N, C-alpha and C positions, 0 to 999 in steps of 0.2 A: 242685247247683243250675247251671242254664245261665247264663252270663255273656253269651254272644253268640249271639242267636237264628240271625243269618244264617250264622255259621260252623256251627252245628248243622244247619240246614237243607242247607247245602251238603254236610256230612258224609253225611247221609241220602242225598241224591241219588247221591253218589259210591259209597256202599255198595251201593245199588241197581244202578248201573251195572257195578260190579265184579261182582256177583252175575250179571247178564245176559251179561258177557263170559266168565264162567265156564261158563255153560249153553252158550254158543255154542262155547266151546273144546272141551267134553266132546262136542258133537255133530261138530264138523268137524275137531277135532285139529290147529288150526293155531296155530303158536307166537305169533303177533302177539297173539291173544286172550288167551292166558296172560300176556303181558307186559303188555298193557292192564289185565288183571285186577290184577296186583301193583302197577303204577303207581297204579291207582285206589284200592286198599286202603291204599297208602302215603299217598296224598293225604287220603283220609278219616280216617286216623289223625290226621294233622296237624290236620284240621279239628275233629275230637272234642277233641283237646287244647286248641286255641285257644278252643273254645266253653265249656269247663268252667274254664279258668284265668283268672286276673285279667290285665288288659291292662296291658302294661308302661308304656303312657303315663299311665294312672290312677295307677300308683304313683309315677311320676316327678313328676306334678302336686303330690304332697303335699310332696315335698323340693325342689320347684324354686321359686325366687324370680324376681323382675323382672330382676335382673342376670344370671341365667343364661339367661332368655328372651332378652334382650338380645344377650348372646354368641352364643347359637345363630342369632338372627337375622342378626346380622353375619357370622357364618361362612357361613351358607347364601347370602347375597347375594354374598360375595366369591367363592365357589365356582361360582356361576352366571356371575359376570363373567369369571372366568378361563376356564371352559368355553366362553363364547361367544367369547373372544379366540382359544383354540386351536382352536375349530371353523372360525373365519374363517381363520386362518392355514393350516390343512390344506386348506381349500376352495381358497384361492389356489395353494397349492403344487401340488395336483392338477391345477387347470385349467392353471397354467403348464405342468406336466410333459406334459399331454395337448397343448398347443399346439406344445411343442418336439418331442414324440416321436411324436404321432399314434396312440397306443394308446388303443383304444376303452374298456378296462377303466378307465383313469385318469378319463375323463369320467363313467362309471357311478359311481365312487367319489365323485367330487366332487359329483355330483348327489344322492347318498344323504347326504353331510354336509349338503348345503343343506337337504335335507328335514328332517334331524334339528335343524338351527339353525331352521327355520320351526316345527317342532313345539315346541321349547323356548320360542320367542317367544310362540306362540299359547297355549300351556299357561300361561305367566307371566302373560300378559295376562288370561286368563279367570280364572284363580285369583284375582288381583288384583281384578277386578271383583266376584267372587263374595265375597270377604272384606271388601270395602269396603261392599257391601250388607247383609252379615250383621253387621258390628260397628258 
């Protein structure tokens, strides 16, 4: 019995794409299509397994109580706070290193970390808004 229709649909798509990659490999004999076929088959097998198996989160809900939910929530909140502080410190370190050394790579690294920090902030904001409207 199919437990997750989305995973089953993705498995079918990946199987078809792997078959197409195999046909192209047989005609052109290029190794990249063979590797693509192998990766597609591997991904399809994972999707088939997830489509027919029980979700781990559904099993955990049976044995989970409010105290466990609270501990998980506090752990996640603390981890996000620590990650924000570490990202901010790393941004400051790379920006100061760029100012002192003048190496352009340090500026690129700091801007990438700023992008990650903004992504985490916006993700947290939108997920919070979504969950507030839903609950």
